[in-house]
C-alpha positions in Angstrom: 13.4 -78.5 10.8 15.7 -77.5 8.0 16.1 -79.6 4.8 19.3 -81.4 5.8 17.9 -82.4 9.2 14.6 -83.5 7.7 16.4 -85.8 5.2 18.6 -87.2 8.0 15.5 -88.0 10.0 13.7 -89.6 7.0 16.7 -91.8 6.3 16.6 -93.2 9.8 13.1 -94.6 9.2 12.5 -98.3 8.4 14.3 -99.3 5.2 12.0 -100.6 2.4 12.8 -103.1 -0.3 12.6 -100.4 -3.0 14.0 -97.0 -3.5 11.3 -94.6 -2.1 10.4 -91.4 -3.8 11.1 -88.1 -2.0 7.9 -86.0 -2.0 7.6 -82.3 -1.4 4.2 -81.1 -0.1 3.4 -77.4 -0.3 0.1 -76.5 1.4 -1.4 -73.2 0.2 -3.9 -70.6 1.6 -5.7 -67.5 0.5 -6.4 -68.8 -3.0 -9.6 -69.2 -5.0 -8.6 -72.0 -7.3 -11.9 -71.9 -9.1 -11.1 -68.4 -10.3 -7.3 -68.4 -10.3 -5.5 -70.6 -12.8 -2.1 -71.5 -11.4 0.4 -73.5 -13.4 3.9 -73.9 -12.0 6.9 -74.6 -14.3 10.2 -75.5 -12.7 13.6 -76.5 -14.0 15.4 -78.8 -11.5 19.1 -79.5 -11.6 18.8 -83.3 -11.2 16.5 -85.7 -13.1 14.1 -87.5 -10.8 12.9 -90.3 -13.1 12.7 -91.2 -16.8 9.7 -89.7 -18.4 7.8 -91.3 -21.3 7.8 -88.8 -24.2 6.0 -89.0 -27.5 6.5 -86.6 -30.5 4.2 -85.3 -33.2 6.5 -84.9 -36.2 6.5 -85.1 -40.0 9.0 -88.0 -39.9 9.8 -90.8 -37.5 12.6 -90.1 -35.0 14.9 -92.8 -33.7 15.2 -90.9 -30.4 11.7 -91.3 -29.1 8.2 -92.7 -30.0 6.7 -90.7 -32.8 3.2 -90.1 -34.2 3.8 -88.8 -37.8 1.4 -86.4 -39.5 0.2 -89.3 -41.7 -0.9 -91.2 -38.6 -2.9 -88.3 -37.1 -6.2 -89.4 -38.6 -6.4 -92.6 -36.6 -6.5 -90.6 -33.4 -9.8 -89.0 -34.4 -11.1 -92.2 -32.6 -11.7 -91.1 -29.0 -10.5 -94.4 -27.4 -7.2 -94.4 -29.3 -6.6 -90.8 -28.4 -7.3 -91.3 -24.7 -5.0 -94.4 -24.6 -2.2 -92.4 -26.3 -2.4 -89.5 -23.9 -2.5 -91.9 -20.9 0.6 -93.8 -22.1 3.0 -90.8 -22.1 4.1 -88.2 -19.5 5.0 -85.5 -22.1 4.5 -84.7 -25.7 6.6 -82.6 -28.0 5.6 -81.3 -31.5 7.0 -79.6 -34.5 6.0 -76.0 -34.5 4.4 -76.0 -38.0 2.2 -79.0 -37.0 0.8 -77.3 -33.8 -2.5 -76.1 -35.4 -3.3 -79.7 -36.5 -2.1 -81.1 -33.2 -4.4 -78.6 -31.3 -7.4 -79.6 -33.5 -7.0 -83.4 -33.3 -5.3 -83.9 -29.9 -6.0 -80.7 -28.0 -9.4 -81.8 -26.5 -7.6 -84.5 -24.5 -4.1 -83.2 -24.2 -5.3 -79.8 -22.9 -7.3 -81.0 -19.9 -4.5 -83.6 -19.1 -2.0 -80.7 -18.9 0.2 -82.4 -21.6 -0.2 -80.0 -24.5 3.2 -79.1 -26.0 4.0 -75.4 -25.3 6.6 -72.9 -26.4 8.0 -73.2 -22.8 8.4 -77.0 -23.1 7.9 -79.2 -26.1 7.5 -77.2 -29.3 10.5 -77.6 -31.6 11.4 -75.4 -34.6 13.3 -78.1 -36.5 13.1 -81.9 -36.6 16.9 -82.5 -36.1 18.4 -85.1 -33.7 20.2 -82.3 -31.9 17.1 -80.2 -31.3 15.0 -83.3 -30.3 17.8 -84.3 -27.9 17.8 -80.8 -26.3 14.1 -81.0 -25.9 14.2 -84.4 -24.2 17.0 -83.2 -21.9 15.0 -80.1 -20.9 11.8 -82.2 -20.3 13.7 -84.7 -18.1 14.7 -81.9 -15.8 11.4 -80.0 -15.8 8.4 -80.2 -13.5 5.0 -78.9 -14.7 2.3 -78.7 -12.0 -1.3 -77.6 -12.4 -2.6 -76.4 -9.1 -6.1 -78.0 -8.7 -6.3 -78.0 -4.9 -4.7 -76.1 -1.9 -2.0 -78.7 -1.6 0.8 -79.4 -4.1 2.5 -82.8 -3.9 5.5 -83.4 -6.2 8.0 -86.1 -6.5 11.3 -84.3 -6.2 13.7 -87.2 -6.2 14.3 -90.6 -4.7 16.2 -91.8 -1.6 19.1 -93.2 -3.6 20.1 -89.7 -4.6 22.6 -87.6 -2.6 21.2 -85.2 0.0 22.7 -82.3 -1.9 20.9 -83.3 -5.1 17.6 -83.6 -3.4 18.1 -80.3 -1.6 19.0 -78.6 -4.9 15.8 -79.9 -6.5 13.6 -78.9 -3.6 15.1 -75.3 -3.6 14.4 -75.0 -7.4 10.8 -76.2 -7.1 10.2 -74.1 -4.0 11.4 -70.9 -5.7 9.3 -71.7 -8.7 6.2 -72.1 -6.5 6.8 -68.9 -4.6 7.4 -66.9 -7.8 4.2 -68.2 -9.4 1.9 -67.6 -6.4 0.0 -64.2 -6.6 0.8 -63.2 -3.1 4.1 -65.1 -2.9 4.9 -66.3 0.6 1.6 -65.0 1.9 -0.1 -67.8 0.0 2.0 -70.4 1.8 0.5 -72.3 4.7 3.4 -74.8 5.3 5.9 -77.0 3.5 6.5 -80.7 4.3 8.8 -83.5 3.2 8.3 -87.2 3.1 9.4 -90.5 1.6 6.8 -92.8 0.0 6.2 -94.8 3.2 6.9 -92.2 5.9 4.9 -89.5 7.6 5.6 -85.9 6.5 8.1 -83.7 8.3 7.4 -80.0 8.5 10.1 -77.9 7.0 11.5 -74.4 7.8 12.3 -73.0 4.4 
């Protein structure tokens, strides 16, 4: 079934009292994930949800929650650090603070896949304009660490237009294919579902 038909089919299912998420499931094959470290980064055209973002900066920002350099010390406490990392989806940091960020926060941010990177989250200047650009980029980005032979990603919600959902799916699918070592040969199948529905197999 193609994307348009699959969405039409899913929209005919029983209506729920909330806006269901649209989930793309990509099942993989021929990968040894214990040896191969696969991280997928995709920029999608339409924002799927508001992400909670925190920044490590010299000075407080009015645009987002901030942990200033002066406050770094209190996160040497393991519990405070874990609570901080759990609370936010993404972290950004000022480039010159990255060595300290890596030392204090890296041991929890790293394994959680939330470490600021040059690709997403490291800023060169602490200006409102640059912080805004970083927030905008994060809101339209998906970062996926492949830990098992099945990737499940929220790609939108049912209140979005079909064209927007299809554009997001196409962007993520391309990013997945481009990241896989054997490209389409590592692909078992692709499925689409809403929160409460059964998955529908897609022809991509």
